[in-house]
ZAMARGU-4260 file (C-alpha; in steps of 0.2 Angstrom, whole numbers, plus 5000, padded with zeros to 4 digits):
<rodrens>
0) 4703/4990/4960 | 4720/4991/4968 | 4712/4987/4986 | 4703/4972/4979 | 4719/4966/4970
5) 4729/4968/4986 | 4716/4959/4996 | 4716/4944/4984 | 4735/4943/4986 | 4734/4943/5005
10) 4721/4930/5004 | 4732/4919/4994 | 4746/4922/5005 | 4736/4917/5020 | 4730/4901/5011
15) 4748/4896/5007 | 4753/4899/5025 | 4738/4889/5032 | 4742/4874/5020 | 4761/4874/5025
20) 4758/4875/5043 | 4745/4861/5042 | 4757/4850/5033 | 4771/4853/5045 | 4759/4848/5060
25) 4755/4833/5050 | 4773/4828/5048 | 4777/4831/5066 | 4762/4820/5072 | 4767/4807/5059
30) 4785/4805/5065 | 4782/4806/5084 | 4766/4797/5086 | 4760/4787/5070 | 4777/4779/5066
35) 4780/4775/5084 | 4764/4765/5086 | 4759/4761/5068 | 4775/4759/5059 | 4771/4741/5055
40) 4757/4746/5044 | 4769/4753/5031 | 4772/4770/5038 | 4790/4775/5038 | 4801/4790/5039
45) 4813/4793/5024 | 4812/4811/5018 | 4823/4818/5004 | 4826/4836/4998 | 4818/4831/4982
50) 4802/4823/4989 | 4800/4837/5001 | 4803/4851/4988 | 4791/4843/4975 | 4778/4840/4988
55) 4779/4858/4995 | 4777/4864/4977 | 4761/4854/4974 | 4754/4860/4991 | 4758/4878/4987
60) 4750/4877/4969 | 4734/4869/4976 | 4733/4882/4990 | 4735/4896/4977 | 4721/4888/4966
65) 4709/4887/4981 | 4693/4898/4979 | 4687/4906/4994 | 4670/4912/4989 | 4656/4904/5000
70) 4649/4891/4988 | 4648/4872/4986 | 4663/4872/4975 | 4675/4881/4987 | 4669/4870/5002
75) 4672/4854/4993 | 4689/4859/4985 | 4695/4865/5002 | 4689/4850/5012 | 4697/4839/4998
80) 4714/4847/5000 | 4714/4847/5019 | 4707/4829/5020 | 4716/4821/5006 | 4728/4831/4994
85) 4738/4839/5008 | 4740/4824/5019 | 4745/4814/5003 | 4758/4826/4999 | 4764/4826/5017
90) 4765/4807/5016 | 4775/4807/5000 | 4787/4820/5007 | 4791/4812/5024 | 4791/4794/5018
95) 4801/4796/5002 | 4788/4787/4990 | 4791/4785/4972 | 4788/4801/4961 | 4774/4792/4952
100) 4764/4793/4967 | 4766/4812/4969 | 4763/4814/4950 | 4747/4804/4952 | 4740/4814/4966
105) 4745/4830/4958 | 4737/4825/4942 | 4721/4819/4949 | 4719/4834/4960 | 4723/4846/4946
110) 4709/4839/4935 | 4696/4840/4950 | 4701/4858/4952 | 4700/4863/4933 | 4684/4853/4929
115) 4675/4860/4944 | 4675/4877/4936 | 4668/4871/4920 | 4651/4879/4919 | 4636/4867/4919
120) 4618/4874/4918 | 4607/4868/4932 | 4593/4856/4927 | 4577/4860/4935 | 4559/4853/4931
125) 4543/4859/4939 | 4549/4863/4957 | 4540/4856/4973 | 4539/4865/4990 | 4551/4862/5004
130) 4536/4853/5013 | 4534/4841/4999 | 4553/4838/4999 | 4552/4834/5018 | 4537/4822/5016
135) 4545/4813/5001 | 4561/4810/5011 | 4550/4805/5026 | 4541/4792/5015 | 4557/4785/5007
140) 4565/4783/5024 | 4550/4775/5031 | 4547/4763/5017 | 4565/4757/5016 | 4566/4755/5035
145) 4550/4744/5035 | 4558/4733/5021 | 4574/4731/5031 | 4564/4727/5047 | 4553/4715/5037
150) 4568/4704/5032 | 4578/4706/5048 | 4564/4704/5061 | 4557/4717/5073 | 4568/4711/5087
155) 4584/4709/5078 | 4592/4726/5081 | 4608/4730/5090 | 4614/4746/5099 | 4630/4738/5106
160) 4645/4747/5097 | 4656/4731/5100 | 4644/4720/5092 | 4640/4729/5076 | 4652/4719/5065
165) 4644/4703/5070 | 4627/4709/5066 | 4632/4717/5050 | 4640/4701/5044 | 4625/4691/5048
170) 4614/4704/5039 | 4625/4703/5024 | 4623/4684/5023 | 4604/4684/5025 | 4597/4700/5018
175) 4592/4700/5000 | 4603/4710/4988 | 4591/4724/4984 | 4592/4730/5002 | 4611/4733/5000
180) 4606/4746/4987 | 4591/4753/4996 | 4600/4755/5013 | 4613/4768/5007 | 4600/4777/4997
185) 4590/4780/5013 | 4605/4783/5025 | 4616/4794/5013 | 4602/4803/5003 | 4585/4804/5010
190) 4589/4803/5029 | 4601/4818/5029 | 4589/4828/5018 | 4575/4824/5030 | 4585/4828/5046
195) 4591/4844/5039 | 4574/4850/5033 | 4565/4844/5050 | 4577/4855/5060 | 4578/4869/5048
200) 4560/4871/5046 | 4557/4869/5065 | 4544/4855/5063 | 4545/4847/5081 | 4536/4831/5076
205) 4547/4828/5062 | 4562/4832/5073 | 4557/4818/5085 | 4555/4806/5070 | 4571/4811/5063
210) 4581/4806/5079 | 4571/4790/5079 | 4575/4786/5061 | 4594/4789/5065 | 4593/4777/5080
215) 4582/4764/5071 | 4593/4764/5055 | 4609/4761/5066 | 4601/4748/5076 | 4594/4738/5061
220) 4609/4741/5049 | 4624/4742/5061 | 4633/4754/5050 | 4642/4768/5060 | 4640/4779/5044
225) 4622/4781/5048 | 4625/4792/5063 | 4642/4799/5057 | 4636/4805/5040 | 4620/4812/5046
230) 4629/4822/5060 | 4642/4829/5047 | 4628/4834/5035 | 4619/4844/5049 | 4635/4851/5055
235) 4640/4857/5038 | 4623/4864/5034 | 4622/4874/5050 | 4640/4880/5049 | 4639/4888/5032
240) 4621/4894/5036 | 4626/4905/5050 | 4645/4908/5048 | 4644/4914/5030 | 4663/4912/5028
245) 4673/4898/5021 | 4689/4904/5030 | 4683/4894/5046 | 4687/4878/5038 | 4707/4879/5037
250) 4706/4886/5055 | 4695/4871/5061 | 4708/4858/5053 | 4722/4867/5062 | 4712/4867/5079
255) 4710/4848/5077 | 4728/4845/5074 | 4732/4857/5088 | 4721/4846/5100 | 4731/4830/5093
260) 4748/4838/5097 | 4742/4842/5115 | 4737/4824/5117 | 4754/4818/5110 | 4766/4831/5118
265) 4758/4839/5133 | 4746/4826/5141 | 4761/4813/5143 | 4770/4826/5154 | 4756/4823/5167
270) 4749/4806/5163 | 4759/4790/5158 | 4752/4785/5141 | 4759/4769/5133 | 4747/4768/5119
275) 4744/4780/5104 | 4733/4795/5106 | 4715/4790/5102 | 4712/4807/5093 | 4728/4806/5083
280) 4724/4788/5079 | 4707/4791/5073 | 4709/4808/5064 | 4726/4809/5058 | 4730/4791/5055
285) 4713/4783/5049 | 4705/4798/5041 | 4721/4807/5034 | 4735/4795/5031 | 4727/4778/5028
290) 4719/4784/5012 | 4735/4791/5006 | 4744/4775/5010 | 4731/4764/5002 | 4732/4775/4986
295) 4751/4772/4986 | 4749/4753/4988 | 4736/4753/4973 | 4748/4763/4962 | 4763/4753/4967
300) 4754/4736/4964 | 4746/4740/4947 | 4762/4748/4940 | 4769/4730/4939 | 4753/4720/4936
305) 4738/4721/4924 | 4725/4734/4926 | 4707/4728/4929 | 4698/4739/4916 | 4682/4740/4927
310) 4680/4721/4925 | 4675/4720/4943 | 4662/4734/4941 | 4644/4732/4936 | 4646/4746/4923
315) 4656/4734/4912 | 4640/4723/4911 | 4650/4708/4911 | 4658/4711/4893 | 4676/4713/4901
320) 4683/4697/4908 | 4689/4698/4925 | 4708/4700/4927 | 4709/4694/4945 | 4698/4681/4955
325) 4696/4693/4970 | 4691/4712/4970 | 4704/4725/4970 | 4702/4730/4988 | 4704/4712/4995
330) 4718/4710/4983 | 4728/4724/4990 | 4723/4719/5008 | 4730/4702/5005 | 4746/4708/4996
335) 4751/4722/5009 | 4742/4717/5025 | 4742/4698/5024 | 4723/4698/5026 | 4712/4692/5012
340) 4696/4698/5021 | 4702/4716/5023 | 4695/4728/5010 | 4708/4741/5007 | 4695/4753/4999
345) 4703/4768/4991 | 4697/4784/4982 | 4698/4790/4964 | 4717/4790/4963 | 4720/4773/4969
350) 4704/4765/4961 | 4706/4775/4945 | 4724/4769/4943 | 4720/4751/4947 | 4707/4752/4933
355) 4717/4760/4919 | 4732/4769/4926 | 4733/4788/4923 | 4719/4786/4911 | 4708/4780/4925
360) 4713/4794/4936 | 4709/4806/4922 | 4692/4799/4919 | 4688/4799/4938 | 4695/4816/4941
365) 4685/4824/4927 | 4669/4816/4932 | 4671/4822/4950 | 4676/4839/4945 | 4660/4840/4934
370) 4650/4833/4948 | 4656/4847/4960 | 4652/4860/4946 | 4634/4854/4944 | 4632/4853/4963
375) 4638/4871/4964 | 4625/4876/4951 | 4612/4867/4962 | 4619/4877/4977 | 4616/4894/4968
380) 4598/4889/4965 | 4593/4883/4983 | 4607/4885/4995 | 4625/4880/4996 | 4624/4875/5014
385) 4611/4862/5010 | 4619/4855/4995 | 4636/4853/5003 | 4629/4845/5019 | 4619/4832/5009
390) 4632/4828/4996 | 4647/4828/5007 | 4648/4810/5010 | 4647/4805/4992 | 4659/4818/4985
395) 4672/4816/4999 | 4670/4798/4999 | 4674/4797/4980 | 4690/4807/4983 | 4696/4797/4998
400) 4688/4780/5000 | 4676/4774/4987 | 4676/4768/4969 | 4667/4781/4958 | 4654/4770/4950
405) 4649/4764/4968 | 4647/4782/4973 | 4635/4786/4959 | 4625/4770/4959 | 4627/4761/4976
410) 4629/4777/4987 | 4615/4786/4978 | 4624/4801/4970 | 4613/4799/4955 | 4597/4798/4965
415) 4602/4813/4974 | 4605/4823/4959 | 4589/4818/4951 | 4580/4823/4967 | 4588/4840/4966
420) 4579/4843/4950 | 4563/4845/4959 | 4570/4856/4973 | 4563/4874/4975 | 4571/4889/4966
425) 4575/4897/4983 | 4586/4895/4998 | 4580/4885/5012
</rodrens>
């Protein structure tokens, strides 16, 4: 008993240390690279003792609360902290943002943590075999791809990275609306499941088809997420299938930041660089700090103006009159970036606050926490590695960059949960 207690204390101390070192590295990269090259986007340096102390306190409390048992809940909470909550607290500390922002992030994060531990019994109907899951995913991917090709034309595909936005815009104008719902259902639900099962079950024919599906979906939809989300899903699946430890995640994030610091501080000693580090720009700025900045802009704007009360969402069924002529992401894009065509999409904190203030954050935080809890129960039934890999895009997207109703309806989280009802009662 004493040894277990001391082991738990040591683990919490290590969790706090990793979190604080991570935030310090983020702050250094923020000051010496991001502000230098991207200060015009709203990134500034105005730390105060109060902001730093408050933010450090929140980070320490979250690090203490992090579970380290290898399960879906632990993986999602840890990734959410390192991808969003810790960068948000770092951003608040070094830029001296209003205390309302820190409170909103801490409040939302606390609710996600607490409600992810609410026990939810797994719903399971008559299970099917893994081969049946594989073939159903194959059939769904095939059917949706055929429908996309039917409307776009067999020869109207594109593999040129620099032309994807042109083709995507053209497809948006010409494809029927229902394709906009089927595409993410295929690429964010059925395709990751199909690819993981094809490789996990070593079905060589299906493996070849899986790679072909990835290329074809990218070529006909021109969405980078087709490749990115599938690769991430497979990587997460195999990581936690073979390593069997969650402690690899904090180390991985620290390694990534170490690589960024080498590009920022070491490489310029040997090579003259006039532009921002590509790795730091893509990972630290776009992935970690931009969502935090957009959360802040949503909170700052809607503290002074009317909430939308979900009038822009289909879940209101048109019963609530629209408060603004344009949707919130474009409203923020026009207000803070001077571009009405820019969609400043944000996660549950910014979108929740824009809908109903702290009440909106509370609703979204509770729902995300309960969703994580249910997915954790699914992981207990047929494998945490599979559940985490497949659901990663939806859950982390809801936390960092998507409005929650869109995650459930458009991005396919509800369809995924319903499909999970039929999965076998054993690990893959």
